[in-house]
C-alpha positions as semicolon CSV with decimal commas, in nm:
position;residue;x (nm);y (nm);z (nm)
1;M;5,659;-5,005;-10,005
2;V;5,802;-5,247;-10,269
3;R;6,155;-5,194;-10,139
4;T;6,039;-5,260;-9,783
5;A;5,869;-5,583;-9,893
6;K;6,181;-5,702;-10,075
7;N;6,399;-5,633;-9,770
8;L;6,153;-5,821;-9,548
9;V;6,165;-6,126;-9,780
10;K;6,547;-6,121;-9,769
11;Q;6,549;-6,105;-9,390
12;T;6,271;-6,346;-9,291
13;G;6,170;-6,543;-9,601
14;I;5,890;-6,539;-9,856
15;L;5,617;-6,629;-9,604
16;S;5,709;-6,349;-9,367
17;S;5,457;-6,106;-9,222
18;P;5,499;-5,770;-9,051
19;N;5,604;-5,793;-8,689
20;R;5,307;-5,794;-8,458
21;K;5,300;-5,560;-8,163
22;A;5,364;-5,742;-7,839
23;G;5,058;-5,775;-7,619
24;K;5,039;-5,601;-7,283
25;P;5,226;-5,818;-7,030
26;L;5,043;-5,941;-6,722
27;C;5,122;-5,759;-6,400
28;A;5,310;-5,944;-6,125
29;K;4,997;-5,951;-5,905
30;T;4,796;-6,136;-6,171
31;V;5,075;-6,386;-6,236
32;K;5,100;-6,457;-5,862
33;E;4,722;-6,504;-5,833
34;V;4,728;-6,756;-6,119
35;H;5,029;-6,942;-5,975
36;D;4,879;-6,956;-5,624
37;F;4,552;-7,081;-5,771
38;Y;4,725;-7,368;-5,954
39;F;4,880;-7,483;-5,626
40;C;4,564;-7,471;-5,411
41;D;4,415;-7,801;-5,286
42;E;4,100;-7,759;-5,495
43;V;4,299;-7,754;-5,819
44;S;4,602;-7,979;-5,771
45;R;4,764;-8,219;-5,530
46;V;5,127;-8,298;-5,456
47;M;5,250;-8,617;-5,619
48;P;5,403;-8,836;-5,347
49;G;5,684;-9,020;-5,527
50;K;6,048;-8,939;-5,460
51;K;6,104;-8,911;-5,835
52;D;5,800;-8,689;-5,888
53;F;5,991;-8,364;-5,921
54;L;6,120;-8,126;-6,185
55;S;6,442;-7,929;-6,192
56;I;6,357;-7,562;-6,232
57;Y;6,544;-7,236;-6,191
58;V;6,432;-6,992;-5,921
59;N;6,612;-6,658;-5,927
60;G;6,888;-6,821;-6,130
61;I;6,933;-7,109;-5,885
62;K;6,852;-7,464;-5,993
63;T;6,618;-7,638;-5,750
64;H;6,394;-7,945;-5,730
65;A;6,019;-7,873;-5,730
66;Q;5,776;-8,151;-5,642
67;K;5,517;-8,212;-5,912
68;H;5,154;-8,118;-5,854
69;L;4,891;-8,315;-6,046
70;I;4,612;-8,092;-6,180
71;L;4,277;-8,244;-6,084
72;G;4,090;-8,194;-6,408
73;N;4,126;-8,036;-6,752
74;L;4,255;-7,683;-6,796
75;N;3,927;-7,550;-6,932
76;D;3,738;-7,646;-6,613
77;V;4,023;-7,512;-6,401
78;Y;4,016;-7,181;-6,590
79;I;3,638;-7,148;-6,544
80;R;3,684;-7,200;-6,171
81;F;3,956;-6,934;-6,164
82;R;3,721;-6,683;-6,331
83;E;3,456;-6,764;-6,072
84;L;3,692;-6,693;-5,783
85;Y;3,872;-6,395;-5,943
86;P;3,613;-6,221;-6,163
87;E;3,807;-5,892;-6,154
88;T;4,132;-6,047;-6,278
89;K;4,170;-6,007;-6,653
90;V;4,354;-6,304;-6,806
91;G;4,258;-6,503;-7,114
92;F;4,258;-6,881;-7,132
93;S;4,569;-6,898;-7,353
94;K;4,774;-6,685;-7,116
95;F;4,630;-6,873;-6,816
96;A;4,754;-7,200;-6,968
97;E;5,085;-7,047;-7,077
98;I;5,188;-6,928;-6,730
99;R;5,096;-7,256;-6,560
100;P;5,384;-7,345;-6,325
101;K;5,611;-7,603;-6,486
102;N;5,570;-7,843;-6,194
103;C;5,188;-7,836;-6,222
104;V;5,136;-8,125;-6,462
105;L;4,829;-8,256;-6,638
106;A;4,702;-8,612;-6,602
107;G;4,848;-8,819;-6,881
108;A;5,178;-8,632;-6,881
109;S;5,497;-8,832;-6,846
110;G;5,513;-8,993;-6,505
111;T;5,144;-8,944;-6,420
112;H;4,994;-9,251;-6,588
113;A;4,983;-9,443;-6,258
114;V;4,844;-9,153;-6,052
115;R;4,471;-9,154;-5,981
116;V;4,293;-8,847;-5,855
117;C;4,159;-8,934;-5,512
118;T;3,810;-8,789;-5,534
119;I;3,719;-8,941;-5,196
120;H;3,964;-8,711;-5,017
121;Q;3,918;-8,414;-5,249
122;N;3,538;-8,407;-5,232
123;V;3,537;-8,400;-4,851
124;K;3,795;-8,120;-4,861
125;L;3,580;-7,925;-5,106
126;M;3,275;-7,955;-4,881
127;L;3,463;-7,830;-4,576
128;T;3,616;-7,550;-4,784
129;A;3,265;-7,440;-4,885
130;I;3,172;-7,404;-4,518
131;Q;3,486;-7,205;-4,442
132;Q;3,435;-6,975;-4,741
133;S;3,085;-6,880;-4,629
134;N;3,023;-6,555;-4,447
135;F;3,072;-6,679;-4,095
136;T;3,364;-6,763;-3,872
137;I;3,460;-7,114;-3,763
138;E;3,480;-7,068;-3,387
139;E;3,710;-7,277;-3,169
140;E;3,428;-7,506;-3,054
141;N;3,362;-7,591;-3,419
142;Y;3,724;-7,684;-3,492
143;Y;3,608;-8,013;-3,646
144;L;3,483;-7,822;-3,952
145;K;3,835;-7,712;-4,050
146;T;3,975;-8,040;-4,186
147;Y;3,857;-8,398;-4,230
148;Q;4,141;-8,501;-3,996
149;H;3,942;-8,323;-3,723
150;C;3,612;-8,482;-3,826
151;L;3,710;-8,848;-3,842
152;P;3,826;-8,893;-3,478
153;L;3,483;-8,777;-3,357
154;M;3,332;-9,085;-3,524
155;M;3,568;-9,343;-3,370
156;C;3,712;-9,471;-3,045
157;N;4,032;-9,324;-2,906
158;P;4,255;-9,502;-2,984
159;A;4,079;-9,637;-3,292
160;Q;4,085;-10,006;-3,382
161;S;4,045;-10,151;-3,730
162;A;3,678;-10,229;-3,660
163;C;3,616;-9,858;-3,594
164;Y;3,697;-9,770;-3,954
165;F;3,434;-10,007;-4,092
166;G;3,145;-9,931;-3,857
167;K;3,175;-10,267;-3,680
168;C;3,269;-10,135;-3,335
169;S;2,981;-10,108;-3,087
170;E;3,180;-9,864;-2,869
171;C;3,234;-9,595;-3,135
172;P;3,035;-9,271;-3,098
173;G;2,943;-9,307;-3,468
174;S;2,831;-9,035;-3,704
175;E;2,511;-8,927;-3,526
176;N;2,686;-8,699;-3,279
177;L;2,892;-8,531;-3,552
178;A;2,583;-8,490;-3,772
179;Q;2,402;-8,320;-3,483
180;K;2,698;-8,087;-3,424
181;I;2,700;-7,983;-3,789
182;S;2,321;-7,935;-3,793
183;D;2,340;-7,720;-3,480
184;F;2,617;-7,515;-3,641
185;F;2,402;-7,442;-3,948
186;N;2,097;-7,361;-3,734
187;N;2,296;-7,124;-3,512
188;T;2,447;-6,941;-3,810
189;G;2,122;-6,924;-4,007
190;V;2,261;-7,115;-4,306
191;E;1,987;-7,270;-4,520
192;N;2,178;-7,365;-4,837
193;I;2,537;-7,447;-4,921
194;T;2,699;-7,408;-5,264
195;F;3,002;-7,632;-5,308
196;K;3,220;-7,808;-5,564
197;Q;3,255;-8,180;-5,627
198;W;3,464;-8,391;-5,861
199;L;3,223;-8,609;-6,058
200;S;3,318;-8,885;-6,298
201;T;3,114;-8,982;-6,603
202;N;3,320;-9,023;-6,918
203;R;3,582;-8,797;-6,763
204;L;3,651;-8,624;-6,434
205;T;3,488;-8,280;-6,408
206;L;3,453;-8,023;-6,132
207;E;3,083;-7,948;-6,084
208;T;2,896;-7,694;-5,871
209;L;2,622;-7,833;-5,645
210;V;2,369;-7,664;-5,418
211;K;2,207;-7,845;-5,126
212;S;1,999;-7,747;-4,827
213;S;2,192;-7,750;-4,500
214;E;2,007;-8,068;-4,399
215;D;2,091;-8,252;-4,724
216;F;2,445;-8,114;-4,720
217;T;2,499;-8,251;-4,368
218;A;2,374;-8,598;-4,466
219;F;2,589;-8,590;-4,780
220;L;2,899;-8,486;-4,585
221;I;2,848;-8,763;-4,328
222;E;2,811;-9,014;-4,610
223;K;3,139;-8,893;-4,764
224;L;3,316;-8,904;-4,426
225;Q;3,204;-9,263;-4,364
226;L;3,343;-9,361;-4,703
227;L;3,663;-9,173;-4,626
228;L;3,702;-9,362;-4,297
229;Q;3,726;-9,694;-4,480
230;H;3,937;-9,550;-4,758
231;S;4,190;-9,390;-4,523
232;F;4,238;-9,718;-4,336
233;I;4,288;-9,920;-4,655
234;A;4,521;-9,656;-4,802
235;T;4,752;-9,668;-4,499
236;E;4,767;-10,047;-4,472
């Protein structure tokens, strides 16, 4: 025992400790689930700048990978992962360790000027909640797939600038869309919707909300009206 200790000190120094057994590595399926989760719209968004990329090696080949900004802190993101994949066994430390290199946290180099667009993300999260429920979005309800399908139903075709700000008397407005969504919930027997929203107090957090189908519809219309104005300003 003494001889072993002396040899260990010679090899690794006086503060050395016995080699720890390596932990069980994650299987490829788990790693892929974690990676795919980091890249989903609920968790991160692609940074738009031409210089917003990292050089990484894929199968030994150097390539440029566009950065994805993570929309929150890793603890909240990990909690959401456990909610969606309760059967997948991965601890927080490993979850953070295998984060794709091009999925960056707010505050990292090059992200100081990037603001999480909660206006877009919150509408996406509400539509995702509908799609993840136990019913199928039929062709006649195509407008529930993306906000890009919803917005044209509230404006003229082609839309003028006044249409985006609710100042056009010819626009169909939000009433028709609200009725379509209400009819959809009534026909599918949906009474309550559980969905996620990015909320900002002292910091941005991903919260779970539950609303009746009636309140959810009114809330979604309110968010879409705000998005109309925002999308016009953002593209000008």
